[in-house]
N, C-alpha and C positions, 0 to 999 in steps of 0.2 A: 504493500500500500504506500509506504513512504517513497519507494522508487517511482511509483506512478505519479505521486504528487510532485516529486522532483522533476520528472520529465514534463509534466503538464505545466508547471510553473516556468520551466525553461522555455517551452514553446510559446507560452503566453507573453513572456517578456520579449522574446525574439520578435513576435508578431507586432507588438506595440512599438518596439524600437526601430523597426525596419523603415528605411526611406531610400530613395533612389541613389545610386552610386554617384551620380553627377553632383547631387546636393552634398553628399558626404565628403566628396573630394574638396569642395569649396569651404567646408567647415574647419574650425580649429582642430588640429590633430590631437588625439587623446592618447595618453600614455597610462595604461592600466596596470595596477600592481595586484597580484593575487593576495587576497585579504587574510594573511596569516597573523597580522597584528592589527590593532586599531588603525583606522584610516589616517588619522592625524599623525600618528607615529610613523607610519609607512611613508607618507608624503614628505615628512621631515628627513627620513633616512635616504630616500631616493632623489631628493631635490637636486643634489649635485650633478645628476645626469642631464638635467634640463638644458643647460647652456650648450652642451655638445650636440644633443638631439636637435635643438632649435637651429644650431649652426648648420647642420646637414640639411634640414628641411627648409630653412630660410623663412620660418615663421614661428610664432609663439606656440607652445604646446601646453595642454592641460594635463596635470598629473592628478590621478584619482585612484580610488580603490572602492570596489563594491562592498556592500554590507555583509555579504556571505559568499560562499563558494558557488552556490547554485546560480546566483545572479551574476557572478563573475563569468561563469561559463555561458550563461545566457547572453550577456553583453557581447562576448566574443562571437557567438553564433549570429547575433543580430548585426554584426559589423560595427559595433560602437567603439571598438578599440583599434587604434592604428599600430601602436607599439605596446608590447606586454612584457612585464617581468613576471615570470610564471613558475608554477609548480611543474616539475618535469613531466608528469603524466598528462596534465592538461595541455602542456606545450605540444606533446606528441599528438593528442587528440586534435588540437588546432591545426597542426600540420597535415594530418591525414584527412580530416573531414572538411577543413575550411581553406586549405591551401596556404596557410601561414608559412613564412620563411624564417628558419632559425638564424639568429645572429651570433650569439656567443653564449657561453655557460660559465658558471662559477667554477673555479678550480676546486673549491671545497665541495666534497660530496654531500649529499643529503644523508644525515646520520640520525635516524630516529632513535630515541632512547626511552626506556621506561623509567620515569622519575617518581620518587616518593618524597614525602616531607623529610627534611634533614634530621628531624628528631624522632622519626618513626623506626620501628623495629626490624622490618624485613631486610634481609641481606641477599635473598635470592627469591625465585618464584615460589619455592617451598614455604617461604615465610608468610604467605597470604592464606587467609581462610577462604578458599575458593568456594564459590556459591554465595558468598556474602560480599564480594569485592565489586567496587565501582571504579571504572577507568575512564578518565576524561580524554576526549579526542577533539581536535579542531573541527573536523568535518569528515564524513565518510568518503568524500572524493579527494581529500588531501593525500598527497603521495606518502607522507610519513605515516598516516593512518593505514593506508593500504599495505605498506611494507611491514609495519609493526604488527598488524593483525595477522598477516601471513605467518610471521615468525611465531607468534603466540599459538596459532593453530598448529604449527609444526611441533610445538611443545605440548600439544593436546589440551590447549586452553581455548575453549569455544565460547564466543559471546552468546549470552542468553542462557547458557548452562552454567558456566564457571564464573562469569562476571557480567556486570551490566555496563553497557556503554553509555556515557554521558556526553552528548555532542554540545560543545560550548561556543563554537563560532570562530574562535581564534586561538592561537597558541597562548597568547597572554591570558585569555579567559580560562584556559585549561590550567595554567600555572596558578592563577588566583583561586580557582576552585580547589586545587590541591592544597595550597597553603592554608586555606580556610577550613580544611578538614572535611569538605563535602564529598570528596572522593579519596580512595586509598592510593591511587596512582594516576599518572597522566602520561600519555604518549606525546613527547616533545621532540625538538631537534636541538642538537648541540649549537647550531648557529643562532637559534632563537634565544637560548640561554645567554648568549653573548650580546644580544641586542636589547634585552629587557634591562630594567634597572638592576644594578648589581646587588642591592639590598634584597630584592625579591628573589633573584637567582640563588642567593646564598641560603634561602629558606628551603630549597629543594636539593635533593641528592639523586644522582644517577644510579639507579639500581642495576641496570644492565643495558647494553646496546641491543638494538633490534634490527641489525643489518645495516645496509647502506645502499644508496642509489647514486646515479650518475652525477647529479649536481643539485645544490641547494636551490638554485634559480636558473632558468633558461630564458634568455631574451629572444623574442621573435616579433615579426611584423606581419600585418595583414597583406594579402596579395596585391592590393592597390599600391603598396609601397615597395613592391618587389624590386623595382629598378633602383631604389635607394638602399636596398639591403647591403650591398658591398660597402658603401660609404659609411653606413651606420655601424656595421661590424668593425670596420677599421677604426672609427671614432671611439667605440667602446674599448677596443683593445689598446689603442694609443693612450686613452685616458687612464686605463689601469696601470700604465707604466709611469705615469706622472705623479708627483707628490700629492696633488689634490685627489687624484684617483686612488692612490694608495691609502689615503686617510678615509676615503669613502668605503673602500673595501675592508679596511680594518674595523670600521664601525659596524659593518654587517657580519664580520667574521667569515668573509667569502674567499679569503686567501689570494684571489686573483681572478682574472677573466681570461678565457682561452676560447679558440674557435670550437664550434660544435660540429661534428661530422655527421654525414647521413647515416653511417654505420652505427654511430652512437644513438641517434634518434630511433633507428629501426630496432635497436636492442631494447628499447623501452616498451615494445609491443606486448611482451608477456605481462608487464605491469598494467597495461590498459586492459588486457583480458582479465587479470586478477581483480581490477576495480569493478568491472561489469559482473564478474562472478560473485563478489561480495555483495553487490547491490541486489542481485537476484536472490541471494540467500536472505537478505534483510527483508525483501518483499514477501 
Protein backbone atom coordinates (compact mmCIF):
# COMPACT_ATOMS: atom_id res chain seq x y z
CA UNK A 1 0.00 0.00 0.00
CA UNK A 2 2.78 2.45 0.89
CA UNK A 3 4.51 1.67 -2.40
CA UNK A 4 1.27 2.44 -4.30
CA UNK A 5 0.93 5.73 -2.42
CA UNK A 6 4.58 6.54 -3.21
CA UNK A 7 4.10 5.90 -6.92
CA UNK A 8 0.74 7.72 -7.01
CA UNK A 9 2.20 10.79 -5.32
CA UNK A 10 5.19 10.73 -7.66
CA UNK A 11 2.96 10.67 -10.73
CA UNK A 12 0.66 13.37 -9.35
CA UNK A 13 3.51 15.74 -8.63
CA UNK A 14 5.05 15.00 -12.01
CA UNK A 15 1.79 15.80 -13.78
CA UNK A 16 1.32 19.02 -11.84
CA UNK A 17 4.87 20.19 -12.42
CA UNK A 18 5.15 19.40 -16.15
CA UNK A 19 5.36 22.23 -18.63
CA UNK A 20 6.76 22.53 -22.18
CA UNK A 21 10.51 22.15 -22.62
CA UNK A 22 10.71 25.49 -24.41
CA UNK A 23 9.36 27.27 -21.34
CA UNK A 24 11.63 25.24 -19.02
CA UNK A 25 14.69 26.14 -21.06
CA UNK A 26 13.94 29.84 -20.61
CA UNK A 27 13.51 29.53 -16.83
CA UNK A 28 16.18 29.97 -14.20
CA UNK A 29 18.14 26.68 -13.91
CA UNK A 30 17.45 24.73 -10.73
CA UNK A 31 20.12 22.80 -8.81
CA UNK A 32 18.40 20.17 -6.67
CA UNK A 33 20.01 18.43 -3.70
CA UNK A 34 18.80 15.06 -2.46
CA UNK A 35 17.10 15.83 0.90
CA UNK A 36 19.26 13.90 3.33
CA UNK A 37 19.52 16.90 5.70
CA UNK A 38 17.21 19.88 6.32
CA UNK A 39 16.95 22.11 3.24
CA UNK A 40 18.52 25.15 4.88
CA UNK A 41 21.54 23.11 5.98
CA UNK A 42 21.96 21.58 2.52
CA UNK A 43 21.70 24.92 0.72
CA UNK A 44 24.40 26.30 3.01
CA UNK A 45 26.69 23.32 2.46
CA UNK A 46 26.35 23.29 -1.34
CA UNK A 47 26.26 27.06 -1.92
CA UNK A 48 29.99 27.18 -2.83
CA UNK A 49 29.12 25.33 -6.07
CA UNK A 50 26.81 28.06 -7.33
CA UNK A 51 29.46 30.44 -8.76
CA UNK A 52 31.12 27.73 -10.86
CA UNK A 53 27.79 26.35 -12.14
CA UNK A 54 26.56 29.85 -12.95
CA UNK A 55 29.85 30.56 -14.72
CA UNK A 56 29.38 27.59 -17.04
CA UNK A 57 25.69 28.24 -17.69
CA UNK A 58 26.01 32.01 -17.94
CA UNK A 59 23.01 32.71 -15.73
CA UNK A 60 21.94 32.61 -12.09
CA UNK A 61 20.96 29.23 -10.63
CA UNK A 62 18.47 28.38 -7.90
CA UNK A 63 19.73 25.98 -5.22
CA UNK A 64 16.97 23.97 -3.56
CA UNK A 65 16.01 20.70 -1.90
CA UNK A 66 12.69 18.87 -1.77
CA UNK A 67 10.97 18.16 1.55
CA UNK A 68 11.33 14.39 1.10
CA UNK A 69 12.73 11.71 -1.18
CA UNK A 70 9.43 10.98 -2.94
CA UNK A 71 9.08 14.58 -4.03
CA UNK A 72 12.77 14.76 -4.95
CA UNK A 73 12.28 11.86 -7.37
CA UNK A 74 9.00 13.32 -8.59
CA UNK A 75 10.64 16.66 -9.34
CA UNK A 76 13.34 14.94 -11.36
CA UNK A 77 10.75 12.96 -13.30
CA UNK A 78 8.79 16.17 -13.90
CA UNK A 79 11.89 17.87 -15.33
CA UNK A 80 12.01 20.42 -12.52
CA UNK A 81 15.74 19.95 -11.85
CA UNK A 82 18.51 20.89 -14.26
CA UNK A 83 21.44 19.83 -12.08
CA UNK A 84 21.30 17.37 -9.19
CA UNK A 85 23.52 16.36 -6.29
CA UNK A 86 22.06 12.95 -5.70
CA UNK A 87 21.96 9.64 -3.94
CA UNK A 88 23.71 7.07 -6.12
CA UNK A 89 20.67 4.82 -6.64
CA UNK A 90 18.45 7.74 -7.62
CA UNK A 91 21.22 9.04 -9.90
CA UNK A 92 21.22 5.72 -11.73
CA UNK A 93 17.41 5.76 -11.99
CA UNK A 94 17.61 9.29 -13.41
CA UNK A 95 20.19 8.16 -15.96
CA UNK A 96 18.29 5.03 -17.02
CA UNK A 97 14.75 6.39 -17.02
CA UNK A 98 15.20 10.11 -17.71
CA UNK A 99 18.38 10.31 -19.77
CA UNK A 100 20.31 12.33 -17.19
CA UNK A 101 24.06 12.67 -17.74
CA UNK A 102 26.46 11.90 -14.84
CA UNK A 103 29.08 14.60 -14.18
CA UNK A 104 31.21 13.51 -11.23
CA UNK A 105 31.07 11.59 -7.99
CA UNK A 106 32.54 11.94 -4.55
CA UNK A 107 35.77 10.13 -3.83
CA UNK A 108 34.28 9.18 -0.48
CA UNK A 109 32.13 6.06 -0.79
CA UNK A 110 28.70 5.84 0.76
CA UNK A 111 29.28 4.13 4.10
CA UNK A 112 26.06 3.27 5.90
CA UNK A 113 26.50 2.51 9.59
CA UNK A 114 24.23 1.25 12.32
CA UNK A 115 24.45 3.84 15.08
CA UNK A 116 23.31 3.69 18.69
CA UNK A 117 23.36 6.24 21.48
CA UNK A 118 26.84 6.79 22.85
CA UNK A 119 25.70 5.74 26.33
CA UNK A 120 23.78 2.63 25.24
CA UNK A 121 24.75 -0.94 25.97
CA UNK A 122 24.83 -2.96 22.72
CA UNK A 123 28.25 -3.70 21.28
CA UNK A 124 27.00 -5.97 18.48
CA UNK A 125 23.74 -7.09 16.89
CA UNK A 126 23.44 -9.72 19.62
CA UNK A 127 23.05 -6.96 22.18
CA UNK A 128 19.56 -5.99 20.97
CA UNK A 129 16.27 -7.46 22.15
CA UNK A 130 15.12 -8.37 18.66
CA UNK A 131 11.39 -8.15 18.27
CA UNK A 132 11.37 -5.02 20.45
CA UNK A 133 13.81 -2.90 18.43
CA UNK A 134 13.02 0.25 16.44
CA UNK A 135 15.50 1.44 13.78
CA UNK A 136 15.32 4.93 12.29
CA UNK A 137 15.94 5.37 8.56
CA UNK A 138 15.87 8.46 6.37
CA UNK A 139 13.65 7.04 3.65
CA UNK A 140 13.04 3.64 2.10
CA UNK A 141 14.47 4.94 -1.21
CA UNK A 142 17.68 6.32 0.33
CA UNK A 143 20.75 4.38 -0.80
CA UNK A 144 22.08 3.93 2.73
CA UNK A 145 18.72 2.42 3.75
CA UNK A 146 18.71 0.01 0.82
CA UNK A 147 22.28 -1.11 1.50
CA UNK A 148 21.80 -1.23 5.27
CA UNK A 149 18.60 -3.28 5.15
CA UNK A 150 20.20 -5.70 2.71
CA UNK A 151 23.07 -6.35 5.12
CA UNK A 152 20.70 -6.75 8.08
CA UNK A 153 18.69 -9.24 6.02
CA UNK A 154 21.92 -11.13 5.32
CA UNK A 155 22.28 -11.29 9.12
CA UNK A 156 18.74 -12.76 9.26
CA UNK A 157 17.28 -9.60 10.76
CA UNK A 158 13.98 -8.91 8.99
CA UNK A 159 11.91 -5.71 9.23
CA UNK A 160 8.48 -6.28 10.71
CA UNK A 161 9.62 -9.46 12.42
CA UNK A 162 12.81 -8.53 14.24
CA UNK A 163 12.57 -4.75 14.23
CA UNK A 164 10.29 -1.85 13.38
CA UNK A 165 11.39 0.70 10.80
CA UNK A 166 10.81 4.35 11.66
CA UNK A 167 11.04 6.59 8.57
CA UNK A 168 12.18 10.05 9.66
CA UNK A 169 12.65 12.01 6.43
CA UNK A 170 16.32 12.95 6.83
CA UNK A 171 19.59 11.72 8.30
CA UNK A 172 19.43 14.56 10.82
CA UNK A 173 15.96 13.50 11.95
CA UNK A 174 17.14 9.91 12.38
CA UNK A 175 20.01 11.11 14.54
CA UNK A 176 17.67 13.29 16.61
CA UNK A 177 15.24 10.40 17.16
CA UNK A 178 18.15 8.21 18.22
CA UNK A 179 19.53 10.75 20.68
CA UNK A 180 16.06 11.36 22.11
CA UNK A 181 15.71 7.66 22.88
CA UNK A 182 12.75 7.19 20.54
CA UNK A 183 14.55 4.41 18.66
CA UNK A 184 17.23 1.93 19.66
CA UNK A 185 19.33 2.41 16.52
CA UNK A 186 19.57 4.42 13.32
CA UNK A 187 21.00 3.79 9.87
CA UNK A 188 23.21 6.79 9.15
CA UNK A 189 26.24 7.50 6.98
CA UNK A 190 29.76 8.39 8.03
CA UNK A 191 29.68 11.55 5.90
CA UNK A 192 26.45 12.70 7.55
CA UNK A 193 28.04 12.34 10.98
CA UNK A 194 30.76 14.68 9.69
CA UNK A 195 28.20 17.23 8.43
CA UNK A 196 25.96 17.59 11.49
CA UNK A 197 26.82 19.57 14.60
CA UNK A 198 29.76 17.92 16.36
CA UNK A 199 27.96 18.01 19.71
CA UNK A 200 25.10 15.98 18.22
CA UNK A 201 27.40 13.51 16.48
CA UNK A 202 29.22 12.92 19.79
CA UNK A 203 25.99 11.60 21.31
CA UNK A 204 25.93 8.71 18.83
CA UNK A 205 28.21 5.72 18.49
CA UNK A 206 28.82 3.58 15.41
CA UNK A 207 27.90 0.03 16.34
CA UNK A 208 28.87 -1.53 13.03
CA UNK A 209 29.37 -0.73 9.34
CA UNK A 210 26.60 -1.82 6.99
CA UNK A 211 28.60 -2.16 3.80
CA UNK A 212 29.52 0.55 1.32
CA UNK A 213 28.50 1.97 -2.01
CA UNK A 214 30.18 3.72 -4.92
CA UNK A 215 29.82 7.32 -3.75
CA UNK A 216 28.20 9.48 -1.11
CA UNK A 217 26.92 11.80 -3.85
CA UNK A 218 26.75 11.68 -7.65
CA UNK A 219 26.26 14.88 -9.64
CA UNK A 220 24.21 14.71 -12.84
CA UNK A 221 22.32 16.96 -15.26
CA UNK A 222 19.05 16.74 -17.15
CA UNK A 223 19.31 15.86 -20.87
CA UNK A 224 18.54 19.46 -21.89
CA UNK A 225 21.97 20.37 -20.45
CA UNK A 226 23.79 17.43 -22.04
CA UNK A 227 25.82 19.79 -24.23
CA UNK A 228 27.02 21.56 -21.06
CA UNK A 229 27.90 18.32 -19.26
CA UNK A 230 31.61 18.20 -20.24
CA UNK A 231 32.16 21.81 -19.14
CA UNK A 232 30.25 21.31 -15.89
CA UNK A 233 32.21 18.15 -15.15
CA UNK A 234 35.52 19.93 -15.73
CA UNK A 235 34.39 22.85 -13.57
CA UNK A 236 33.52 20.52 -10.68
CA UNK A 237 36.79 18.61 -10.91
CA UNK A 238 38.85 21.81 -11.22
CA UNK A 239 37.03 23.34 -8.26
CA UNK A 240 37.81 20.28 -6.15
CA UNK A 241 41.53 20.90 -6.69
CA UNK A 242 41.40 24.53 -5.54
CA UNK A 243 41.58 25.74 -1.91
CA UNK A 244 37.95 26.88 -1.89
CA UNK A 245 36.87 23.56 -3.33
CA UNK A 246 38.94 21.63 -0.83
CA UNK A 247 37.24 23.52 2.00
CA UNK A 248 33.84 22.68 0.48
CA UNK A 249 34.76 19.01 0.22
CA UNK A 250 36.17 18.90 3.75
CA UNK A 251 32.93 20.37 5.14
CA UNK A 252 30.99 17.56 3.48
CA UNK A 253 33.48 14.81 4.26
CA UNK A 254 33.54 13.89 0.57
CA UNK A 255 37.36 13.50 0.26
CA UNK A 256 37.38 14.74 -3.33
CA UNK A 257 35.56 14.67 -6.66
CA UNK A 258 36.41 12.29 -9.49
CA UNK A 259 34.92 11.43 -12.90
CA UNK A 260 32.18 8.81 -12.84
CA UNK A 261 32.38 6.14 -15.51
CA UNK A 262 29.59 4.37 -17.36
CA UNK A 263 30.81 1.06 -15.92
CA UNK A 264 30.45 2.47 -12.41
CA UNK A 265 26.93 3.64 -13.14
CA UNK A 266 25.92 0.27 -14.61
CA UNK A 267 27.34 -1.44 -11.53
CA UNK A 268 24.60 0.32 -9.52
CA UNK A 269 21.86 -1.67 -11.26
CA UNK A 270 21.75 -4.43 -8.61
CA UNK A 271 21.02 -1.75 -6.01
CA UNK A 272 18.19 -0.36 -8.15
CA UNK A 273 16.80 -3.90 -8.32
CA UNK A 274 17.22 -4.24 -4.56
CA UNK A 275 15.34 -0.97 -3.98
CA UNK A 276 12.37 -2.17 -6.02
CA UNK A 277 12.48 -5.57 -4.29
CA UNK A 278 12.36 -3.93 -0.85
CA UNK A 279 9.47 -1.71 -1.95
CA UNK A 280 7.53 -4.76 -3.17
CA UNK A 281 8.10 -6.47 0.18
CA UNK A 282 6.90 -3.37 2.02
CA UNK A 283 3.73 -3.21 -0.07
